C-alpha positions in Angstrom: 28.9 9.1 3.0 28.1 8.4 6.8 29.2 5.5 8.8 25.4 3.9 9.4 25.1 1.1 11.0 21.7 1.0 12.6 18.8 2.9 11.0 15.3 4.1 12.5 13.0 3.8 9.5 9.6 5.7 10.5 6.4 4.8 8.1 3.7 5.5 10.2 0.6 4.8 7.7 -0.6 1.8 6.0 0.3 -1.5 4.5 0.6 -0.5 0.8 2.5 2.8 1.9 5.4 0.5 3.8 5.5 -1.8 0.6 6.1 1.5 -1.5 9.0 2.1 0.9 10.5 -1.2 0.4 12.7 -0.3 -2.6 14.1 2.5 -0.6 15.1 0.1 2.6 16.8 -2.1 0.0 19.1 0.9 -1.3 19.7 1.5 2.4 21.0 -2.2 2.9 22.9 -2.8 -0.4 24.5 0.8 0.3 25.6 0.7 3.9 27.3 -2.7 4.7 26.1 -4.6 7.5 23.5 -1.8 8.1 20.3 -3.0 10.7 17.1 -1.6 9.9 14.1 -1.1 12.4 10.7 0.1 11.1 8.4 2.1 13.3 5.2 1.6 11.8 1.5 1.0 12.4 -0.2 -2.4 13.0 -0.9 -2.8 9.5 2.4 -1.6 8.3 4.1 -4.3 10.7 1.5 -7.0 9.5 3.1 -6.6 6.0 6.9 -5.7 7.4 7.5 -9.3 8.4 7.1 -10.1 4.7 9.9 -7.7 3.7 13.2 -9.1 3.7 15.2 -5.8 4.4 13.4 -5.1 7.9 15.2 -6.8 10.8 13.1 -5.4 13.4 9.8 -3.9 13.7 8.4 -1.2 16.6 4.6 -0.7 16.6 3.0 2.7 17.1 -0.3 4.2 16.9 0.3 7.9 15.8 -2.4 10.5 16.9 -1.7 12.4 13.8 -2.1 9.3 11.3 -5.8 8.3 10.5 -6.4 4.9 12.2 -9.2 2.7 13.7 -7.4 2.1 16.6 -7.7 4.6 19.5 -4.0 5.8 20.6 -3.2 8.0 23.9 -0.3 9.6 25.2 1.0 7.0 27.3 1.7 5.1 23.9 4.2 7.8 23.0 5.4 7.9 26.4 6.3 4.3 26.6 7.8 4.2 23.0 10.5 6.7 23.8 12.7 4.7 25.9 12.3 1.7 23.7 13.4 3.5 20.7 16.3 5.5 22.9 17.9 2.2 24.4 18.3 1.1 20.8 21.0 3.8 20.1 20.1 4.3 16.2 22.7 6.8 14.5 19.9 7.7 11.8 16.3 8.3 11.6 14.9 8.6 8.2 11.2 9.7 7.9 9.1 8.6 5.2 6.0 10.3 4.3 3.7 11.3 1.4 3.6 14.8 0.3 0.4 15.5 2.2 1.8 14.2 5.4 3.6 16.3 8.1 6.8 14.8 8.9 7.4 16.9 12.2 5.9 15.3 14.7 7.8 12.0 13.9 10.9 14.3 13.8 10.2 15.4 17.3 10.3 11.5 18.4 13.6 11.1 17.0 15.0 14.4 18.1 13.8 13.4 21.7 15.4 10.2 21.7 18.8 11.6 20.8 19.0 10.1 17.3 21.9 12.3 16.0 21.2 12.2 12.3 17.3 12.9 11.2 16.6 12.7 7.4 13.0 13.7 5.7 11.3 16.1 3.6 9.8 18.8 4.7 7.9 21.9 3.2 8.6 24.5 6.0 12.0 24.8 7.8 12.4 22.2 10.3 15.2 24.0 12.1 17.0 21.5 14.6 14.3 18.8 14.5 16.0 17.7 11.3 19.8 17.4 10.7 19.2 16.4 7.0 16.3 18.4 5.5 15.0 17.4 2.0 12.9 20.6 1.2 9.5 18.8 -0.4 8.7 20.4 -3.9 5.6 18.3 -4.3 3.0 18.8 -5.2 3.5 22.3 -6.6 6.3 21.3 -9.0 4.6 18.0 -9.9 3.6 14.8 -8.0 5.9 12.1 -7.9 5.1 8.4 -7.5 5.5 7.2 -3.9 8.1 4.8 -4.8 10.1 7.2 -6.8 10.0 9.6 -3.7 11.3 7.6 -1.1 14.0 6.3 -3.3 15.0 10.2 -4.0 15.1 10.8 -0.3 17.6 7.9 0.6 19.7 9.1 -2.3 20.4 12.3 -0.3 22.8 10.2 2.0 24.3 7.9 -0.8 22.0 5.1 -0.8 20.9 3.8 -4.0 19.8 0.2 -5.7 19.3 -1.0 -9.1 16.6 -2.9 -8.0 13.5 -0.5 -8.0 10.8 -3.5 -7.6 8.7 -3.5 -4.6 10.2 -6.4 -1.8 8.1 -8.9 -0.8 8.5 -12.9 0.1 5.6 -14.9 -0.7 5.0 -17.4 1.8 4.9 -20.8 0.6 2.6 -22.1 3.3 0.3 -19.4 2.5 0.2 -20.1 -1.3 -0.6 -23.9 -0.1 -3.3 -22.7 2.4 -5.2 -20.0 0.2 -5.2 -22.5 -3.0 -6.6 -25.2 -0.7 -9.4 -22.8 0.7 -10.1 -21.7 -3.0 -10.6 -25.4 -4.0 -12.8 -26.0 -0.8 -15.1 -23.0 -1.7 -15.6 -25.0 -5.0 -13.4 -23.0 -7.5 -12.3 -25.0 -10.2 -8.4 -24.0 -10.6 -8.3 -25.8 -14.1 -10.5 -23.2 -15.4 -9.7 -19.5 -15.6 -10.2 -17.2 -12.5 -9.3 -14.0 -11.0 -9.7 -12.0 -7.7 -12.2 -9.1 -7.1 -11.5 -7.2 -3.9 -14.3 -4.5 -3.7 -13.2 -3.0 -0.2 -11.1 -0.1 1.1 -10.2 1.1 4.6 -10.8 4.5 3.2 -14.6 5.1 2.3 -13.4 7.8 -0.7 -11.5 4.9 -2.4 -14.5 2.7 -2.8 -15.9 2.2 -5.9 -19.5 1.7 -5.7 -20.3 -2.0 -5.0 -23.6 -2.3 -7.1 -21.3 -1.5 -9.9 -18.7 -3.9 -8.9 -21.3 -6.5 -9.1 -22.6 -5.9 -12.1 -18.9 -6.1 -13.4 -18.3 -9.0 -12.0 -21.3 -10.6 -13.7 -20.4 -9.7 -17.0 -16.9 -11.0 -16.4 -18.2 -14.2 -15.6 -21.0 -14.2 -18.2 -19.0 -12.9 -21.1 -15.3 -14.1 -20.4 -16.1 -17.4 -18.8 -14.0 -16.2 -15.7 -14.3 -17.5 -12.1 -14.4 -14.3 -9.8 -12.9 -15.0 -6.3 -14.0 -12.1 -3.7 -11.4 -10.9 -1.3 -11.4 -8.6 1.8 -11.7 -8.7 5.6 -14.6 -10.0 7.7 -16.1 -6.5 8.0 -16.4 -6.5 4.3 -18.7 -9.3 4.0 -21.9 -7.2 3.0 -20.0 -6.1 -0.1 -19.4 -9.9 -1.2 -23.0 -10.4 -0.1 -24.1 -7.7 -3.0 -21.7 -9.2 -5.5 -22.9 -12.8 -4.8 -26.5 -11.7 -5.5 -25.9 -10.1 -8.8 -23.2 -13.1 -9.4 -23.7 -16.1 -7.7 -21.5 -18.4 -9.4 -18.5 -16.1 -7.7 -17.0 -17.6 -4.7 -16.1 -15.5 -1.6 -13.2 -16.1 0.9 -13.9 -12.5 2.5 -12.7 -13.0 5.9 -11.1 -16.4 5.4 -7.5 -15.4 4.6 -4.8 -14.4 6.6 -2.2 -12.1 5.3 0.2 -14.8 4.3 -2.7 -16.5 2.3 -3.8 -13.5 0.8 -0.2 -12.9 -0.4 -0.1 -16.3 -1.5 -3.4 -16.2 -3.6 -2.4 -12.9 -5.2 1.0 -14.5 -6.3 -0.8 -16.9 -8.1 -3.8 -15.0 -9.4 -4.0 -14.5 -13.3 -5.3 -10.7 -12.2 -6.5 -8.7 -9.7 -9.6 -6.3 -10.0 -9.6 -3.7 -7.0 -9.9 -0.5 -5.6 -6.8 1.6 -4.9 -5.8 -0.5 -1.5 -3.2 -2.5 -0.1 -4.0 -5.7 -2.2 -2.7 -3.6 -5.4 0.4 -3.0 -4.0 1.0 -6.6 -2.9 -0.2 -7.8 -6.4 2.3 -5.2 -7.9 5.2 -6.5 -5.6 4.3 -10.4 -6.8 3.9 -9.2 -10.4 0.3 -10.0 -10.6 -1.5 -7.7 -13.3 -3.9 -5.3 -12.2 -6.8 -3.5 -12.8 -7.5 -0.8 -10.5 -10.7 1.5 -10.0 -8.8 4.7 -8.6 -10.5 7.1 -6.8 -9.1 11.0 -7.5 -7.4 11.1 -4.5 -3.9 10.8 -3.9 -2.2 10.2 -7.5 1.2 8.9 -6.3 -0.1 5.4 -5.6 -0.5 4.0 -8.5 0.6 0.4 -9.5 4.4 0.2 -9.3 6.0 -1.8 -12.1 3.6 -4.2 -13.0 1.3 -4.6 -15.9 -1.9 -2.6 -15.1 -5.0 -0.3 -16.1 -6.2 2.0 -14.1 -9.7 3.5 -14.2 -10.4 6.8 -12.5 -13.6 8.0 -10.8 -14.5 10.9 -8.6 -16.1 10.8 -5.1 -18.7 12.3 -3.4 -17.9 15.9 -2.2 -18.6 15.2 1.2 -15.7 12.7 1.4 -13.3 15.3 0.0 -10.2 16.2 2.3 -9.8 19.3 4.5 -6.2 18.9 3.4 -5.5 22.2 1.1 -2.2 20.5 0.0 -4.6 17.6 -1.7 -6.3 20.4 -3.7 -3.1 20.9 -6.2 -3.4 17.1 -7.4 -6.3 16.1 -9.5 -7.5 18.3 -12.2 -11.1 20.1 -10.7 -13.4 18.7 -13.8 -15.5 15.7 -12.8 -15.2 12.6 -14.9 -18.0 9.8 -14.8 -17.1 6.5 -13.1 -16.0 3.7 -15.5 -19.0 1.5 -16.4 -19.3 -2.3 -16.0 -19.1 -2.5 -19.8 -15.6 -0.7 -19.5 -14.4 -2.6 -16.5 -15.0 -5.8 -18.1 -13.1 -4.7 -21.2 -10.3 -3.7 -19.3 -9.9 -7.1 -17.8 -10.2 -8.8 -20.7 -7.2 -6.6 -22.1 -5.0 -7.4 -19.1 -5.8 -11.3 -19.5 -5.2 -11.1 -23.1 -2.0 -9.4 -22.6 -0.7 -11.6 -19.7 -1.2 -14.8 -22.0 1.2 -13.2 -25.0 
């Protein structure tokens, strides 16, 4: 086992990906006494990192090789390098999905003089990685994202007996979220649940018209109040649902991240696309019904009661990444009906009340 005191953990993609890396971060903390973990991540990753106790410090970088709505420039990278170098890390760990290339991040670690550099990599990285873990995915099957990262840190002797996602629920976030929900008119003494119809990835968005019909059935048949969440730009999605189900309540654009975490922590159920709130719900042990586009199969809800309803997305939205063609079966499947979605919610609510 190495004498490790100062680690740069690199996870440059989204909120959910950072959350699914948190058990591996816990393994590092538990295995190396007194270790300091700095997370190099995106703006979205940094937003959730402040609620992950294992993260001591965060560096924000918009990587040009990772999909992002924010523009990046070569100056961002040039300004980042001295920030990393002056911190004198003794190890860098690059966390990726199997469809991502770790070598650009490995080059950052190499250029900043970090002596040990660990990552999965499909091709031979030669000197860019000192600790190369050959990537078997997806050719020998696909591993859940959490297991993938835990297996990576095991290569340097880091283990944990607690594989749950790590997330601290802010008490003030719970208080403010409940207050906003009550102000919106919801009756917290009656059954309610959260519906999250948006996603940053268009191909992961279940048709909003079917979302709307589903929530109408959920309210009319199950007597459950529907609370819609999302960012401000997703207001049109909420409007479509409210047209079908005017008794629903919209908090779209009204919750900051601490309040969203707080609301999810007390919600009986979440109905959502495969997106960040699903992983927040899993971290706070809130049951999930997820409408799951057949894209990356390694992001299903982790260690929480859940039901997954798969659907296909339009051919025009399919990725050009050839590796992803090895994941889901080629045959198309019909999208789940509002009836099926309503029944799934009923099953999850009934199971959770046992």
